[in-house]
Gaussian input, Z-matrix of N, CA and C with variables (Angstrom, degrees):
# hf/3-21g

backbone

0 1
 N
 C     1     B1
 C     2     B2     1     A1
 N     3     B3     2     A2     1     D1
 C     4     B4     3     A3     2     D2
 C     5     B5     4     A4     3     D3
 N     6     B6     5     A5     4     D4
 C     7     B7     6     A6     5     D5
 C     8     B8     7     A7     6     D6
 N     9     B9     8     A8     7     D7
 C    10    B10     9     A9     8     D8
 C    11    B11    10    A10     9     D9
 N    12    B12    11    A11    10    D10
 C    13    B13    12    A12    11    D11
 C    14    B14    13    A13    12    D12
 N    15    B15    14    A14    13    D13
 C    16    B16    15    A15    14    D14
 C    17    B17    16    A16    15    D15
 N    18    B18    17    A17    16    D16
 C    19    B19    18    A18    17    D17
 C    20    B20    19    A19    18    D18
 N    21    B21    20    A20    19    D19
 C    22    B22    21    A21    20    D20
 C    23    B23    22    A22    21    D21
 N    24    B24    23    A23    22    D22
 C    25    B25    24    A24    23    D23
 C    26    B26    25    A25    24    D24
 N    27    B27    26    A26    25    D25
 C    28    B28    27    A27    26    D26
 C    29    B29    28    A28    27    D27
 N    30    B30    29    A29    28    D28
 C    31    B31    30    A30    29    D29
 C    32    B32    31    A31    30    D30
 N    33    B33    32    A32    31    D31
 C    34    B34    33    A33    32    D32
 C    35    B35    34    A34    33    D33
 N    36    B36    35    A35    34    D34
 C    37    B37    36    A36    35    D35
 C    38    B38    37    A37    36    D36
 N    39    B39    38    A38    37    D37
 C    40    B40    39    A39    38    D38
 C    41    B41    40    A40    39    D39
 N    42    B42    41    A41    40    D40
 C    43    B43    42    A42    41    D41
 C    44    B44    43    A43    42    D42
 N    45    B45    44    A44    43    D43
 C    46    B46    45    A45    44    D44
 C    47    B47    46    A46    45    D45
 N    48    B48    47    A47    46    D46
 C    49    B49    48    A48    47    D47
 C    50    B50    49    A49    48    D48
 N    51    B51    50    A50    49    D49
 C    52    B52    51    A51    50    D50
 C    53    B53    52    A52    51    D51
 N    54    B54    53    A53    52    D52
 C    55    B55    54    A54    53    D53
 C    56    B56    55    A55    54    D54
 N    57    B57    56    A56    55    D55
 C    58    B58    57    A57    56    D56
 C    59    B59    58    A58    57    D57
 N    60    B60    59    A59    58    D58
 C    61    B61    60    A60    59    D59
 C    62    B62    61    A61    60    D60
 N    63    B63    62    A62    61    D61
 C    64    B64    63    A63    62    D62
 C    65    B65    64    A64    63    D63
 N    66    B66    65    A65    64    D64
 C    67    B67    66    A66    65    D65
 C    68    B68    67    A67    66    D66
 N    69    B69    68    A68    67    D67
 C    70    B70    69    A69    68    D68
 C    71    B71    70    A70    69    D69
 N    72    B72    71    A71    70    D70
 C    73    B73    72    A72    71    D71
 C    74    B74    73    A73    72    D72
 N    75    B75    74    A74    73    D73
 C    76    B76    75    A75    74    D74
 C    77    B77    76    A76    75    D75
 N    78    B78    77    A77    76    D76
 C    79    B79    78    A78    77    D77
 C    80    B80    79    A79    78    D78
 N    81    B81    80    A80    79    D79
 C    82    B82    81    A81    80    D80
 C    83    B83    82    A82    81    D81
 N    84    B84    83    A83    82    D82
 C    85    B85    84    A84    83    D83
 C    86    B86    85    A85    84    D84
 N    87    B87    86    A86    85    D85
 C    88    B88    87    A87    86    D86
 C    89    B89    88    A88    87    D87
 N    90    B90    89    A89    88    D88
 C    91    B91    90    A90    89    D89
 C    92    B92    91    A91    90    D90
 N    93    B93    92    A92    91    D91
 C    94    B94    93    A93    92    D92
 C    95    B95    94    A94    93    D93
 N    96    B96    95    A95    94    D94
 C    97    B97    96    A96    95    D95
 C    98    B98    97    A97    96    D96
 N    99    B99    98    A98    97    D97
 C   100   B100    99    A99    98    D98
 C   101   B101   100   A100    99    D99
 N   102   B102   101   A101   100   D100
 C   103   B103   102   A102   101   D101
 C   104   B104   103   A103   102   D102
 N   105   B105   104   A104   103   D103
 C   106   B106   105   A105   104   D104
 C   107   B107   106   A106   105   D105
 N   108   B108   107   A107   106   D106
 C   109   B109   108   A108   107   D107
 C   110   B110   109   A109   108   D108
 N   111   B111   110   A110   109   D109
 C   112   B112   111   A111   110   D110
 C   113   B113   112   A112   111   D111
 N   114   B114   113   A113   112   D112
 C   115   B115   114   A114   113   D113
 C   116   B116   115   A115   114   D114
 N   117   B117   116   A116   115   D115
 C   118   B118   117   A117   116   D116
 C   119   B119   118   A118   117   D117
 N   120   B120   119   A119   118   D118
 C   121   B121   120   A120   119   D119
 C   122   B122   121   A121   120   D120
 N   123   B123   122   A122   121   D121
 C   124   B124   123   A123   122   D122
 C   125   B125   124   A124   123   D123
 N   126   B126   125   A125   124   D124
 C   127   B127   126   A126   125   D125
 C   128   B128   127   A127   126   D126
 N   129   B129   128   A128   127   D127
 C   130   B130   129   A129   128   D128
 C   131   B131   130   A130   129   D129
 N   132   B132   131   A131   130   D130
 C   133   B133   132   A132   131   D131
 C   134   B134   133   A133   132   D132
 N   135   B135   134   A134   133   D133
 C   136   B136   135   A135   134   D134
 C   137   B137   136   A136   135   D135
 N   138   B138   137   A137   136   D136
 C   139   B139   138   A138   137   D137
 C   140   B140   139   A139   138   D138
 N   141   B141   140   A140   139   D139
 C   142   B142   141   A141   140   D140
 C   143   B143   142   A142   141   D141
 N   144   B144   143   A143   142   D142
 C   145   B145   144   A144   143   D143
 C   146   B146   145   A145   144   D144
 N   147   B147   146   A146   145   D145
 C   148   B148   147   A147   146   D146
 C   149   B149   148   A148   147   D147
 N   150   B150   149   A149   148   D148
 C   151   B151   150   A150   149   D149
 C   152   B152   151   A151   150   D150
 N   153   B153   152   A152   151   D151
 C   154   B154   153   A153   152   D152
 C   155   B155   154   A154   153   D153
 N   156   B156   155   A155   154   D154
 C   157   B157   156   A156   155   D155
 C   158   B158   157   A157   156   D156
 N   159   B159   158   A158   157   D157
 C   160   B160   159   A159   158   D158
 C   161   B161   160   A160   159   D159
 N   162   B162   161   A161   160   D160
 C   163   B163   162   A162   161   D161
 C   164   B164   163   A163   162   D162
 N   165   B165   164   A164   163   D163
 C   166   B166   165   A165   164   D164
 C   167   B167   166   A166   165   D165
 N   168   B168   167   A167   166   D166
 C   169   B169   168   A168   167   D167
 C   170   B170   169   A169   168   D168
 N   171   B171   170   A170   169   D169
 C   172   B172   171   A171   170   D170
 C   173   B173   172   A172   171   D171
 N   174   B174   173   A173   172   D172
 C   175   B175   174   A174   173   D173
 C   176   B176   175   A175   174   D174
 N   177   B177   176   A176   175   D175
 C   178   B178   177   A177   176   D176
 C   179   B179   178   A178   177   D177
 N   180   B180   179   A179   178   D178
 C   181   B181   180   A180   179   D179
 C   182   B182   181   A181   180   D180
 N   183   B183   182   A182   181   D181
 C   184   B184   183   A183   182   D182
 C   185   B185   184   A184   183   D183
 N   186   B186   185   A185   184   D184
 C   187   B187   186   A186   185   D185
 C   188   B188   187   A187   186   D186
 N   189   B189   188   A188   187   D187
 C   190   B190   189   A189   188   D188
 C   191   B191   190   A190   189   D189
 N   192   B192   191   A191   190   D190
 C   193   B193   192   A192   191   D191
 C   194   B194   193   A193   192   D192
 N   195   B195   194   A194   193   D193
 C   196   B196   195   A195   194   D194
 C   197   B197   196   A196   195   D195
 N   198   B198   197   A197   196   D196
 C   199   B199   198   A198   197   D197
 C   200   B200   199   A199   198   D198
 N   201   B201   200   A200   199   D199
 C   202   B202   201   A201   200   D200
 C   203   B203   202   A202   201   D201
 N   204   B204   203   A203   202   D202
 C   205   B205   204   A204   203   D203
 C   206   B206   205   A205   204   D204
 N   207   B207   206   A206   205   D205
 C   208   B208   207   A207   206   D206
 C   209   B209   208   A208   207   D207
 N   210   B210   209   A209   208   D208
 C   211   B211   210   A210   209   D209
 C   212   B212   211   A211   210   D210
 N   213   B213   212   A212   211   D211
 C   214   B214   213   A213   212   D212
 C   215   B215   214   A214   213   D213
 N   216   B216   215   A215   214   D214
 C   217   B217   216   A216   215   D215
 C   218   B218   217   A217   216   D216
 N   219   B219   218   A218   217   D217
 C   220   B220   219   A219   218   D218
 C   221   B221   220   A220   219   D219
 N   222   B222   221   A221   220   D220
 C   223   B223   222   A222   221   D221
 C   224   B224   223   A223   222   D222
 N   225   B225   224   A224   223   D223
 C   226   B226   225   A225   224   D224
 C   227   B227   226   A226   225   D225
 N   228   B228   227   A227   226   D226
 C   229   B229   228   A228   227   D227
 C   230   B230   229   A229   228   D228
 N   231   B231   230   A230   229   D229
 C   232   B232   231   A231   230   D230
 C   233   B233   232   A232   231   D231
 N   234   B234   233   A233   232   D232
 C   235   B235   234   A234   233   D233
 C   236   B236   235   A235   234   D234
 N   237   B237   236   A236   235   D235
 C   238   B238   237   A237   236   D236
 C   239   B239   238   A238   237   D237
 N   240   B240   239   A239   238   D238
 C   241   B241   240   A240   239   D239
 C   242   B242   241   A241   240   D240
 N   243   B243   242   A242   241   D241
 C   244   B244   243   A243   242   D242
 C   245   B245   244   A244   243   D243
 N   246   B246   245   A245   244   D244
 C   247   B247   246   A246   245   D245
 C   248   B248   247   A247   246   D246
 N   249   B249   248   A248   247   D247
 C   250   B250   249   A249   248   D248
 C   251   B251   250   A250   249   D249
 N   252   B252   251   A251   250   D250
 C   253   B253   252   A252   251   D251
 C   254   B254   253   A253   252   D252
 N   255   B255   254   A254   253   D253
 C   256   B256   255   A255   254   D254
 C   257   B257   256   A256   255   D255
 N   258   B258   257   A257   256   D256
 C   259   B259   258   A258   257   D257
 C   260   B260   259   A259   258   D258
 N   261   B261   260   A260   259   D259
 C   262   B262   261   A261   260   D260
 C   263   B263   262   A262   261   D261
 N   264   B264   263   A263   262   D262
 C   265   B265   264   A264   263   D263
 C   266   B266   265   A265   264   D264
 N   267   B267   266   A266   265   D265
 C   268   B268   267   A267   266   D266
 C   269   B269   268   A268   267   D267
 N   270   B270   269   A269   268   D268
 C   271   B271   270   A270   269   D269
 C   272   B272   271   A271   270   D270
 N   273   B273   272   A272   271   D271
 C   274   B274   273   A273   272   D272
 C   275   B275   274   A274   273   D273
 N   276   B276   275   A275   274   D274
 C   277   B277   276   A276   275   D275
 C   278   B278   277   A277   276   D276
 N   279   B279   278   A278   277   D277
 C   280   B280   279   A279   278   D278
 C   281   B281   280   A280   279   D279
 N   282   B282   281   A281   280   D280
 C   283   B283   282   A282   281   D281
 C   284   B284   283   A283   282   D282
 N   285   B285   284   A284   283   D283
 C   286   B286   285   A285   284   D284
 C   287   B287   286   A286   285   D285
 N   288   B288   287   A287   286   D286
 C   289   B289   288   A288   287   D287
 C   290   B290   289   A289   288   D288
 N   291   B291   290   A290   289   D289
 C   292   B292   291   A291   290   D290
 C   293   B293   292   A292   291   D291
 N   294   B294   293   A293   292   D292
 C   295   B295   294   A294   293   D293
 C   296   B296   295   A295   294   D294
 N   297   B297   296   A296   295   D295
 C   298   B298   297   A297   296   D296
 C   299   B299   298   A298   297   D297
 N   300   B300   299   A299   298   D298
 C   301   B301   300   A300   299   D299
 C   302   B302   301   A301   300   D300
 N   303   B303   302   A302   301   D301
 C   304   B304   303   A303   302   D302
 C   305   B305   304   A304   303   D303
 N   306   B306   305   A305   304   D304
 C   307   B307   306   A306   305   D305
 C   308   B308   307   A307   306   D306
 N   309   B309   308   A308   307   D307
 C   310   B310   309   A309   308   D308
 C   311   B311   310   A310   309   D309
 N   312   B312   311   A311   310   D310
 C   313   B313   312   A312   311   D311
 C   314   B314   313   A313   312   D312
 N   315   B315   314   A314   313   D313
 C   316   B316   315   A315   314   D314
 C   317   B317   316   A316   315   D315
 N   318   B318   317   A317   316   D316
 C   319   B319   318   A318   317   D317
 C   320   B320   319   A319   318   D318
 N   321   B321   320   A320   319   D319
 C   322   B322   321   A321   320   D320
 C   323   B323   322   A322   321   D321
 N   324   B324   323   A323   322   D322
 C   325   B325   324   A324   323   D323
 C   326   B326   325   A325   324   D324
 N   327   B327   326   A326   325   D325
 C   328   B328   327   A327   326   D326
 C   329   B329   328   A328   327   D327
 N   330   B330   329   A329   328   D328
 C   331   B331   330   A330   329   D329
 C   332   B332   331   A331   330   D330
 N   333   B333   332   A332   331   D331
 C   334   B334   333   A333   332   D332
 C   335   B335   334   A334   333   D333
 N   336   B336   335   A335   334   D334
 C   337   B337   336   A336   335   D335
 C   338   B338   337   A337   336   D336

   B1=1.4393
   B2=1.5320
   B3=1.3126
   B4=1.4545
   B5=1.5236
   B6=1.3107
   B7=1.4572
   B8=1.5183
   B9=1.3271
   B10=1.4559
   B11=1.5240
   B12=1.3227
   B13=1.4579
   B14=1.5265
   B15=1.3255
   B16=1.4663
   B17=1.5305
   B18=1.3324
   B19=1.4644
   B20=1.5259
   B21=1.3278
   B22=1.4680
   B23=1.5190
   B24=1.3231
   B25=1.4589
   B26=1.5276
   B27=1.3329
   B28=1.4747
   B29=1.5253
   B30=1.3369
   B31=1.4615
   B32=1.5188
   B33=1.3427
   B34=1.4660
   B35=1.5228
   B36=1.3302
   B37=1.4738
   B38=1.5249
   B39=1.3265
   B40=1.4674
   B41=1.5226
   B42=1.3184
   B43=1.4577
   B44=1.5292
   B45=1.3005
   B46=1.4540
   B47=1.5258
   B48=1.3322
   B49=1.4725
   B50=1.5304
   B51=1.3289
   B52=1.4655
   B53=1.5297
   B54=1.3338
   B55=1.4621
   B56=1.5173
   B57=1.3407
   B58=1.4605
   B59=1.5256
   B60=1.3334
   B61=1.4649
   B62=1.5186
   B63=1.3262
   B64=1.4687
   B65=1.5310
   B66=1.3377
   B67=1.4692
   B68=1.5215
   B69=1.3279
   B70=1.4678
   B71=1.5265
   B72=1.3181
   B73=1.4590
   B74=1.5306
   B75=1.3213
   B76=1.4614
   B77=1.5291
   B78=1.3347
   B79=1.4685
   B80=1.5309
   B81=1.3451
   B82=1.4648
   B83=1.5286
   B84=1.3258
   B85=1.4636
   B86=1.5313
   B87=1.3349
   B88=1.4667
   B89=1.5237
   B90=1.3439
   B91=1.4706
   B92=1.5319
   B93=1.3371
   B94=1.4607
   B95=1.5299
   B96=1.3388
   B97=1.4625
   B98=1.5332
   B99=1.3434
   B100=1.4593
   B101=1.5302
   B102=1.3326
   B103=1.4618
   B104=1.5165
   B105=1.3291
   B106=1.4669
   B107=1.5191
   B108=1.3285
   B109=1.4564
   B110=1.5193
   B111=1.3160
   B112=1.4584
   B113=1.5193
   B114=1.3194
   B115=1.4596
   B116=1.5287
   B117=1.3191
   B118=1.4710
   B119=1.5299
   B120=1.3266
   B121=1.4649
   B122=1.5249
   B123=1.3353
   B124=1.4655
   B125=1.5262
   B126=1.3306
   B127=1.4633
   B128=1.5352
   B129=1.3216
   B130=1.4666
   B131=1.5238
   B132=1.3404
   B133=1.4636
   B134=1.5261
   B135=1.3193
   B136=1.4688
   B137=1.5241
   B138=1.3222
   B139=1.4597
   B140=1.5259
   B141=1.3329
   B142=1.4612
   B143=1.5297
   B144=1.3352
   B145=1.4679
   B146=1.5254
   B147=1.3120
   B148=1.4598
   B149=1.5321
   B150=1.3225
   B151=1.4594
   B152=1.5237
   B153=1.3141
   B154=1.4661
   B155=1.5281
   B156=1.3194
   B157=1.4628
   B158=1.5288
   B159=1.3191
   B160=1.4603
   B161=1.5298
   B162=1.3249
   B163=1.4699
   B164=1.5206
   B165=1.3199
   B166=1.4657
   B167=1.5337
   B168=1.3145
   B169=1.4648
   B170=1.5220
   B171=1.3077
   B172=1.4550
   B173=1.5263
   B174=1.3219
   B175=1.4563
   B176=1.5238
   B177=1.3395
   B178=1.4659
   B179=1.5305
   B180=1.3131
   B181=1.4645
   B182=1.5247
   B183=1.3149
   B184=1.4680
   B185=1.5251
   B186=1.3326
   B187=1.4646
   B188=1.5303
   B189=1.3360
   B190=1.4597
   B191=1.5227
   B192=1.3308
   B193=1.4553
   B194=1.5226
   B195=1.3288
   B196=1.4610
   B197=1.5239
   B198=1.3270
   B199=1.4664
   B200=1.5239
   B201=1.3252
   B202=1.4617
   B203=1.5268
   B204=1.3072
   B205=1.4620
   B206=1.5240
   B207=1.3052
   B208=1.4641
   B209=1.5189
   B210=1.3261
   B211=1.4540
   B212=1.5184
   B213=1.3116
   B214=1.4600
   B215=1.5237
   B216=1.3018
   B217=1.4585
   B218=1.5237
   B219=1.3003
   B220=1.4596
   B221=1.5099
   B222=1.3131
   B223=1.4590
   B224=1.5257
   B225=1.3314
   B226=1.4630
   B227=1.5275
   B228=1.3002
   B229=1.4612
   B230=1.5171
   B231=1.3173
   B232=1.4654
   B233=1.5236
   B234=1.3210
   B235=1.4474
   B236=1.5167
   B237=1.3414
   B238=1.4634
   B239=1.5196
   B240=1.2853
   B241=1.4555
   B242=1.5183
   B243=1.3345
   B244=1.4531
   B245=1.5200
   B246=1.3053
   B247=1.4526
   B248=1.5195
   B249=1.3358
   B250=1.4578
   B251=1.5190
   B252=1.3183
   B253=1.4630
   B254=1.5180
   B255=1.3375
   B256=1.4654
   B257=1.5169
   B258=1.3186
   B259=1.4607
   B260=1.5228
   B261=1.3262
   B262=1.4595
   B263=1.5149
   B264=1.3230
   B265=1.4562
   B266=1.5299
   B267=1.3407
   B268=1.4691
   B269=1.5311
   B270=1.3293
   B271=1.4605
   B272=1.5236
   B273=1.3284
   B274=1.4650
   B275=1.5204
   B276=1.3301
   B277=1.4547
   B278=1.5272
   B279=1.3253
   B280=1.4627
   B281=1.5237
   B282=1.3335
   B283=1.4671
   B284=1.5257
   B285=1.3209
   B286=1.4585
   B287=1.5226
   B288=1.3056
   B289=1.4667
   B290=1.5181
   B291=1.3213
   B292=1.4573
   B293=1.5209
   B294=1.3358
   B295=1.4573
   B296=1.5158
   B297=1.2876
   B298=1.4665
   B299=1.5234
   B300=1.3248
   B301=1.4562
   B302=1.5147
   B303=1.3418
   B304=1.4695
   B305=1.5228
   B306=1.3341
   B307=1.4671
   B308=1.5186
   B309=1.3327
   B310=1.4552
   B311=1.5272
   B312=1.3287
   B313=1.4656
   B314=1.5255
   B315=1.3368
   B316=1.4611
   B317=1.5323
   B318=1.3291
   B319=1.4574
   B320=1.5259
   B321=1.3465
   B322=1.4613
   B323=1.5245
   B324=1.3308
   B325=1.4504
   B326=1.5197
   B327=1.3306
   B328=1.4635
   B329=1.5203
   B330=1.3323
   B331=1.4651
   B332=1.5147
   B333=1.3556
   B334=1.4579
   B335=1.5145
   B336=1.2993
   B337=1.4736
   B338=1.5006
   A1=108.62
   A2=117.56
   A3=123.01
   A4=110.82
   A5=115.00
   A6=120.20
   A7=109.92
   A8=115.89
   A9=119.90
   A10=107.81
   A11=116.39
   A12=120.04
   A13=110.62
   A14=116.58
   A15=120.68
   A16=110.53
   A17=117.17
   A18=120.80
   A19=110.88
   A20=117.25
   A21=120.85
   A22=110.31
   A23=116.82
   A24=120.82
   A25=110.97
   A26=117.33
   A27=120.85
   A28=110.46
   A29=117.20
   A30=119.83
   A31=110.94
   A32=116.43
   A33=120.57
   A34=110.60
   A35=117.14
   A36=120.65
   A37=111.66
   A38=117.29
   A39=120.89
   A40=110.73
   A41=115.63
   A42=121.13
   A43=110.41
   A44=116.37
   A45=120.49
   A46=111.79
   A47=118.56
   A48=120.70
   A49=110.11
   A50=115.83
   A51=119.40
   A52=109.42
   A53=115.82
   A54=120.23
   A55=112.69
   A56=116.59
   A57=120.90
   A58=110.65
   A59=116.14
   A60=119.91
   A61=112.59
   A62=115.44
   A63=120.08
   A64=110.39
   A65=116.59
   A66=120.88
   A67=111.62
   A68=115.01
   A69=118.64
   A70=110.67
   A71=116.60
   A72=120.52
   A73=110.80
   A74=116.07
   A75=119.42
   A76=113.86
   A77=118.38
   A78=118.03
   A79=109.87
   A80=116.24
   A81=119.99
   A82=111.43
   A83=117.38
   A84=121.66
   A85=111.28
   A86=116.68
   A87=121.06
   A88=113.12
   A89=118.05
   A90=119.07
   A91=112.29
   A92=119.75
   A93=118.50
   A94=113.32
   A95=117.64
   A96=119.94
   A97=111.25
   A98=116.55
   A99=121.29
   A100=112.30
   A101=116.44
   A102=120.62
   A103=113.18
   A104=117.36
   A105=121.51
   A106=108.12
   A107=115.29
   A108=120.32
   A109=108.81
   A110=115.92
   A111=121.57
   A112=108.64
   A113=115.47
   A114=120.26
   A115=108.77
   A116=117.74
   A117=119.88
   A118=112.38
   A119=117.86
   A120=121.20
   A121=112.37
   A122=116.46
   A123=120.28
   A124=110.77
   A125=116.45
   A126=120.00
   A127=111.07
   A128=116.27
   A129=120.27
   A130=110.15
   A131=117.81
   A132=121.75
   A133=111.21
   A134=117.35
   A135=121.37
   A136=110.03
   A137=116.68
   A138=121.10
   A139=111.01
   A140=117.89
   A141=121.10
   A142=111.70
   A143=117.12
   A144=119.98
   A145=110.83
   A146=116.58
   A147=119.39
   A148=111.67
   A149=118.12
   A150=121.35
   A151=110.89
   A152=117.62
   A153=121.31
   A154=110.03
   A155=116.84
   A156=120.97
   A157=110.34
   A158=117.56
   A159=121.90
   A160=111.90
   A161=117.50
   A162=121.02
   A163=109.99
   A164=116.30
   A165=120.48
   A166=110.86
   A167=117.06
   A168=121.44
   A169=111.25
   A170=117.18
   A171=121.74
   A172=111.47
   A173=117.35
   A174=122.00
   A175=111.25
   A176=116.94
   A177=121.30
   A178=110.89
   A179=117.39
   A180=119.80
   A181=112.19
   A182=117.34
   A183=121.12
   A184=110.25
   A185=117.19
   A186=120.65
   A187=110.60
   A188=117.28
   A189=121.14
   A190=110.47
   A191=116.79
   A192=119.84
   A193=112.04
   A194=118.43
   A195=120.06
   A196=110.68
   A197=117.22
   A198=121.21
   A199=111.49
   A200=117.10
   A201=119.63
   A202=113.48
   A203=117.66
   A204=121.02
   A205=110.00
   A206=115.71
   A207=120.56
   A208=109.92
   A209=115.45
   A210=120.68
   A211=112.71
   A212=117.06
   A213=119.44
   A214=108.74
   A215=116.40
   A216=122.25
   A217=108.41
   A218=115.99
   A219=119.04
   A220=109.91
   A221=114.67
   A222=120.79
   A223=107.20
   A224=118.22
   A225=118.40
   A226=107.73
   A227=116.03
   A228=119.67
   A229=112.21
   A230=114.88
   A231=123.71
   A232=107.62
   A233=115.51
   A234=119.60
   A235=113.57
   A236=117.93
   A237=120.38
   A238=109.25
   A239=115.22
   A240=122.67
   A241=107.44
   A242=117.91
   A243=120.76
   A244=108.48
   A245=116.32
   A246=122.64
   A247=108.61
   A248=115.41
   A249=121.05
   A250=109.98
   A251=116.28
   A252=122.17
   A253=107.58
   A254=116.16
   A255=119.80
   A256=108.95
   A257=117.01
   A258=122.05
   A259=108.01
   A260=116.47
   A261=120.36
   A262=112.54
   A263=117.90
   A264=121.35
   A265=110.19
   A266=116.55
   A267=121.93
   A268=111.95
   A269=117.00
   A270=125.28
   A271=113.05
   A272=117.40
   A273=121.90
   A274=109.31
   A275=115.70
   A276=120.44
   A277=108.08
   A278=115.89
   A279=121.19
   A280=109.30
   A281=116.94
   A282=118.56
   A283=110.13
   A284=115.65
   A285=121.65
   A286=107.80
   A287=116.11
   A288=121.77
   A289=108.44
   A290=115.72
   A291=120.91
   A292=108.88
   A293=115.20
   A294=120.96
   A295=107.77
   A296=116.62
   A297=122.99
   A298=111.99
   A299=116.35
   A300=120.79
   A301=114.57
   A302=118.30
   A303=122.52
   A304=108.54
   A305=116.79
   A306=121.88
   A307=109.00
   A308=115.76
   A309=119.86
   A310=109.93
   A311=115.22
   A312=121.62
   A313=109.10
   A314=115.90
   A315=119.70
   A316=112.07
   A317=117.66
   A318=121.07
   A319=112.13
   A320=117.06
   A321=120.21
   A322=113.43
   A323=117.44
   A324=120.32
   A325=115.21
   A326=117.74
   A327=120.64
   A328=109.77
   A329=116.33
   A330=120.83
   A331=109.21
   A332=115.38
   A333=122.39
   A334=108.59
   A335=117.36
   A336=121.57
   A337=110.37
   D1=143.49
   D2=-179.66
   D3=-75.20
   D4=159.19
   D5=175.74
   D6=-84.55
   D7=153.83
   D8=170.60
   D9=-76.57
   D10=167.50
   D11=177.96
   D12=-61.97
   D13=-38.03
   D14=179.31
   D15=-64.25
   D16=-43.89
   D17=178.64
   D18=-63.38
   D19=-40.16
   D20=177.47
   D21=-61.74
   D22=-42.58
   D23=-179.15
   D24=-66.07
   D25=-43.04
   D26=179.07
   D27=-63.23
   D28=-42.70
   D29=178.29
   D30=-62.77
   D31=-43.48
   D32=179.96
   D33=-62.03
   D34=-41.99
   D35=-179.87
   D36=-66.97
   D37=-42.26
   D38=179.13
   D39=-63.36
   D40=-47.04
   D41=178.85
   D42=-59.69
   D43=-42.59
   D44=-177.68
   D45=-73.29
   D46=-32.38
   D47=177.21
   D48=-62.32
   D49=-41.99
   D50=176.70
   D51=-64.64
   D52=-44.24
   D53=177.67
   D54=-61.48
   D55=-35.52
   D56=178.63
   D57=-59.53
   D58=-47.97
   D59=179.85
   D60=-61.44
   D61=-43.36
   D62=179.28
   D63=-65.11
   D64=-45.52
   D65=-179.19
   D66=-62.92
   D67=-42.45
   D68=-179.15
   D69=-62.46
   D70=-41.69
   D71=178.01
   D72=-62.01
   D73=-48.52
   D74=-173.54
   D75=-76.50
   D76=-22.69
   D77=177.26
   D78=-66.58
   D79=-31.45
   D80=176.79
   D81=-71.65
   D82=-23.00
   D83=179.73
   D84=-91.11
   D85=-45.31
   D86=-171.58
   D87=-74.33
   D88=-43.44
   D89=-177.98
   D90=-57.73
   D91=-47.01
   D92=177.03
   D93=-63.74
   D94=-33.08
   D95=177.83
   D96=-64.78
   D97=-29.45
   D98=178.60
   D99=-89.30
   D100=1.51
   D101=179.46
   D102=79.05
   D103=17.41
   D104=178.72
   D105=-95.80
   D106=121.39
   D107=179.85
   D108=-94.35
   D109=127.19
   D110=-176.98
   D111=-143.33
   D112=162.62
   D113=177.27
   D114=-97.21
   D115=159.01
   D116=176.28
   D117=-57.14
   D118=-38.07
   D119=178.80
   D120=-62.42
   D121=-42.17
   D122=177.78
   D123=-66.73
   D124=-38.20
   D125=178.79
   D126=-62.08
   D127=-42.96
   D128=178.47
   D129=-65.36
   D130=-42.18
   D131=179.74
   D132=-61.95
   D133=-45.71
   D134=177.77
   D135=-59.27
   D136=-45.66
   D137=-179.23
   D138=-63.69
   D139=-39.01
   D140=178.38
   D141=-63.31
   D142=-43.68
   D143=177.89
   D144=-59.11
   D145=-47.35
   D146=-179.33
   D147=-68.53
   D148=-27.07
   D149=176.35
   D150=-66.32
   D151=-45.67
   D152=178.39
   D153=-61.42
   D154=-43.60
   D155=178.08
   D156=-62.19
   D157=-39.30
   D158=-179.20
   D159=-66.60
   D160=-40.57
   D161=177.62
   D162=-60.89
   D163=-48.31
   D164=-179.30
   D165=-62.01
   D166=-45.58
   D167=-179.96
   D168=-60.69
   D169=-48.32
   D170=-177.84
   D171=-63.36
   D172=-42.82
   D173=-179.90
   D174=-63.95
   D175=-47.76
   D176=-178.55
   D177=-63.09
   D178=-44.31
   D179=178.96
   D180=-63.95
   D181=-41.26
   D182=179.59
   D183=-62.60
   D184=-45.75
   D185=179.57
   D186=-64.15
   D187=-39.44
   D188=179.08
   D189=-60.49
   D190=-49.10
   D191=-177.57
   D192=-70.38
   D193=-32.97
   D194=175.10
   D195=-65.12
   D196=-38.60
   D197=-177.74
   D198=-71.30
   D199=-35.76
   D200=-174.92
   D201=-90.79
   D202=-5.21
   D203=-179.29
   D204=-66.59
   D205=129.66
   D206=-178.76
   D207=-69.62
   D208=136.49
   D209=-178.90
   D210=-123.55
   D211=24.14
   D212=-179.84
   D213=-76.77
   D214=101.41
   D215=-177.89
   D216=-123.16
   D217=142.72
   D218=177.05
   D219=-121.34
   D220=147.95
   D221=173.69
   D222=-82.98
   D223=167.24
   D224=169.95
   D225=-54.05
   D226=134.49
   D227=-170.61
   D228=-64.54
   D229=116.11
   D230=172.54
   D231=-132.28
   D232=28.20
   D233=-179.72
   D234=87.72
   D235=3.77
   D236=179.50
   D237=-124.99
   D238=151.09
   D239=178.22
   D240=-122.52
   D241=127.43
   D242=179.31
   D243=-85.43
   D244=124.16
   D245=-177.94
   D246=-111.61
   D247=138.79
   D248=178.61
   D249=-108.65
   D250=147.56
   D251=174.43
   D252=-145.34
   D253=153.92
   D254=177.81
   D255=-72.16
   D256=122.66
   D257=177.38
   D258=-96.91
   D259=123.13
   D260=-177.65
   D261=-76.58
   D262=-15.26
   D263=174.88
   D264=-81.48
   D265=-48.20
   D266=-179.31
   D267=-79.60
   D268=-20.02
   D269=-178.98
   D270=64.46
   D271=25.98
   D272=176.60
   D273=-146.84
   D274=169.59
   D275=174.25
   D276=-71.82
   D277=129.34
   D278=-178.99
   D279=-132.84
   D280=151.20
   D281=174.30
   D282=-62.60
   D283=139.22
   D284=178.35
   D285=-100.35
   D286=132.02
   D287=177.21
   D288=-107.57
   D289=156.23
   D290=-180.00
   D291=-123.04
   D292=134.17
   D293=176.31
   D294=-145.66
   D295=122.63
   D296=179.87
   D297=54.76
   D298=38.83
   D299=177.48
   D300=79.45
   D301=4.05
   D302=-179.65
   D303=-109.25
   D304=131.33
   D305=176.73
   D306=-93.91
   D307=136.74
   D308=179.57
   D309=-147.22
   D310=157.55
   D311=178.92
   D312=-66.79
   D313=132.03
   D314=-179.10
   D315=-72.82
   D316=-13.81
   D317=-178.59
   D318=-92.90
   D319=-53.88
   D320=-173.44
   D321=-110.07
   D322=-13.02
   D323=178.19
   D324=88.01
   D325=3.72
   D326=178.95
   D327=-61.00
   D328=131.09
   D329=-179.39
   D330=-75.87
   D331=133.14
   D332=176.65
   D333=-108.09
   D334=135.81
   D335=-178.38
   D336=-94.23

């Protein structure tokens, strides 16, 4: 099952928070090894800029891959085929049900046209 946008954002932030700590530690080690003299304040500022970029990158990539992931799934054949569609209420791919010629989300009931 795909993640919601909120779940993608939380995962991206958690991943980046861990990366922030690692990056902050290593910027104090790597810059002096390269002969670059910097202050602790500049090191934190550089790390913060790259942290914001990392959150955006991680979120966009996660949403891209969630959107492009194939969801063609079939049930054991009993004459029916389960079809998935993106539900804008649930914010994920959900099975679509049909009743009286109307398609709707099997989770929240949102009508799909």
